[in-house]
C-alpha positions as CSV (number, residue, x, y, z in Angstrom):
1,X,16.2,3.4,-15.2
2,X,14.5,2.5,-18.4
3,X,11.7,4.6,-19.8
4,X,9.7,1.5,-20.8
5,X,8.4,0.0,-17.6
6,X,8.4,-3.8,-17.3
7,X,6.6,-4.2,-14.0
8,X,6.5,-7.3,-11.7
9,X,5.3,-7.8,-8.1
10,X,7.2,-10.3,-6.1
11,X,6.3,-11.6,-2.7
12,X,9.2,-11.0,-0.3
13,X,8.2,-10.8,3.4
14,X,11.9,-10.5,4.2
15,X,12.4,-7.2,2.3
16,X,14.6,-5.0,4.4
17,X,14.2,-1.3,4.8
18,X,16.8,0.5,2.6
19,X,17.6,4.2,2.0
20,X,14.6,4.6,-0.5
21,X,12.1,2.8,1.7
22,X,13.3,4.8,4.8
23,X,12.9,8.1,2.9
24,X,9.4,7.1,1.8
25,X,8.4,6.2,5.5
26,X,10.0,9.5,6.8
27,X,8.1,11.5,4.1
28,X,4.8,9.7,4.7
29,X,4.9,8.9,8.5
30,X,1.1,9.1,9.0
31,X,0.4,6.7,6.1
32,X,2.8,4.3,7.9
33,X,1.0,5.0,11.2
34,X,4.2,6.2,12.8
35,X,4.6,9.1,15.1
36,X,7.7,11.2,15.8
37,X,9.0,8.8,18.4
38,X,8.5,5.7,16.1
39,X,10.4,7.6,13.4
40,X,13.3,8.4,15.7
41,X,13.6,4.7,16.8
42,X,13.4,3.6,13.2
43,X,15.9,6.0,11.9
44,X,18.3,5.3,14.8
45,X,18.1,1.6,14.2
46,X,18.7,2.1,10.6
47,X,21.6,4.4,11.2
48,X,23.2,1.7,13.5
49,X,23.1,-0.7,10.5
50,X,20.3,-2.9,11.8
51,X,18.4,-5.2,9.4
52,X,14.8,-4.0,9.7
53,X,12.2,-6.0,7.8
54,X,9.4,-3.9,6.1
55,X,6.9,-6.6,7.0
56,X,7.4,-5.7,10.8
57,X,5.3,-8.7,11.8
58,X,4.2,-12.1,10.5
59,X,0.6,-11.0,9.7
60,X,1.7,-8.7,6.9
61,X,2.7,-9.7,3.4
62,X,5.1,-7.6,1.4
63,X,5.4,-7.5,-2.4
64,X,8.3,-5.8,-4.0
65,X,7.3,-3.6,-7.0
66,X,10.0,-4.2,-9.6
67,X,10.5,-2.1,-12.7
68,X,12.9,-3.7,-15.2
69,X,14.3,-5.8,-12.3
70,X,15.0,-2.7,-10.1
71,X,13.1,-2.2,-6.8
72,X,10.6,0.7,-7.5
73,X,8.3,0.5,-4.4
74,X,6.3,-2.0,-2.4
75,X,2.8,-3.2,-1.6
76,X,2.1,-4.1,1.9
77,X,-1.1,-6.3,2.6
78,X,-2.5,-6.1,6.2
79,X,-5.3,-8.4,7.3
80,X,-8.0,-6.3,8.9
81,X,-11.5,-6.8,10.4
82,X,-13.3,-3.6,9.2
83,X,-16.5,-2.6,10.9
84,X,-18.2,-1.9,7.6
85,X,-16.4,-4.5,5.2
86,X,-15.7,-7.2,7.7
87,X,-12.7,-9.5,7.2
88,X,-10.5,-7.9,4.4
89,X,-7.0,-7.0,3.4
90,X,-5.7,-3.4,3.7
91,X,-3.5,-2.6,0.8
92,X,-0.7,0.0,1.3
93,X,1.3,0.8,-1.8
94,X,4.2,3.2,-2.4
95,X,6.3,3.9,-5.5
96,X,9.6,5.6,-5.0
97,X,9.6,9.2,-6.2
98,X,11.9,8.6,-9.1
99,X,9.5,6.0,-10.6
100,X,6.3,8.0,-10.2
101,X,4.3,9.1,-13.3
102,X,5.5,6.0,-15.2
103,X,2.3,4.0,-14.7
104,X,4.1,1.6,-12.3
105,X,1.6,2.0,-9.4
106,X,-1.3,1.4,-11.8
107,X,0.2,-1.8,-13.2
108,X,1.3,-3.0,-9.7
109,X,-2.4,-2.7,-8.4
110,X,-3.6,-4.5,-11.6
111,X,-1.1,-7.4,-10.9
112,X,-2.2,-7.4,-7.2
113,X,-5.8,-7.7,-8.2
114,X,-5.0,-10.6,-10.5
115,X,-3.1,-12.6,-7.8
116,X,-6.3,-14.3,-6.9
117,X,-6.6,-13.1,-3.3
118,X,-9.7,-14.4,-1.5
119,X,-10.7,-11.3,0.5
120,X,-12.0,-7.9,-0.2
121,X,-9.3,-5.3,-0.6
122,X,-9.5,-1.9,1.0
123,X,-7.3,1.1,0.5
124,X,-7.2,4.1,2.8
125,X,-5.8,7.3,1.5
126,X,-5.0,10.2,3.8
127,X,-6.3,13.6,2.6
128,X,-2.9,15.0,3.3
129,X,-1.2,12.4,1.1
130,X,0.5,14.4,-1.8
131,X,-0.2,11.5,-4.1
132,X,-3.9,11.3,-3.2
133,X,-5.3,12.3,-6.6
134,X,-3.1,9.9,-8.5
135,X,-3.8,7.1,-6.0
136,X,-7.5,7.5,-6.4
137,X,-7.2,7.4,-10.2
138,X,-5.1,4.3,-10.1
139,X,-7.6,2.5,-7.8
140,X,-10.6,3.6,-9.9
141,X,-8.9,2.3,-13.0
142,X,-8.3,-1.1,-11.3
143,X,-12.1,-1.2,-10.5
144,X,-11.9,-0.2,-6.8
145,X,-15.1,1.5,-5.7
146,X,-15.5,4.4,-3.3
147,X,-16.6,3.3,0.2
148,X,-16.4,6.2,2.6
149,X,-14.6,9.4,3.6
150,X,-14.1,11.3,6.8
151,X,-11.9,14.3,8.0
152,X,-8.8,12.2,7.8
153,X,-9.1,9.8,4.9
154,X,-10.9,8.3,2.0
155,X,-11.5,4.6,1.6
156,X,-11.9,2.5,-1.6
157,X,-12.6,-1.3,-1.8
158,X,-12.3,-4.1,-4.4
159,X,-14.6,-7.0,-4.0
160,X,-12.6,-10.2,-4.7
161,X,-14.0,-13.6,-5.9
162,X,-16.7,-14.9,-3.7
163,X,-16.1,-12.5,-0.8
164,X,-19.4,-10.8,0.1
165,X,-19.5,-7.1,0.7
166,X,-22.6,-6.0,2.5
167,X,-25.1,-4.6,0.0
168,X,-26.4,-2.1,2.4
169,X,-23.4,-0.3,3.9
170,X,-24.2,1.7,7.0
171,X,-21.6,4.4,7.3
172,X,-20.5,5.4,10.8
173,X,-20.6,9.2,11.3
């Protein structure tokens, strides 16, 4: 692993779950919307040698985060219909532990924003996420704005192109 990051994001909807991705999913099950039963099924399938795509369905887009040509994490884009934002894309990002603190997540988000996506991006960060502070800093540096917070998570958004975000946002309580 080089100390000078050379970051790229590469679309790859066929990216298969490997040991590093599986560990990340197991360590952050709630972020991946997986309960104990889901994790058991996933881990058993992986142990049996099954090829399991990270995209999981054809609605999601997966971008590899590459550092000097090595897989360092991934970005998953999920189309959503948010009650506040409307039609948007949820951004889920993870960087493998051995690559954290190198600025890779920040650069990956910058590259994502510059892809020219045509919908508002939203990022939900669970309060229990150990990387919450770092993720919020990365999003704010990439011009994401605070949207809402509740007992479980905090949400940031990035208005893309001509996408219109309501100017008067009514938060649900």
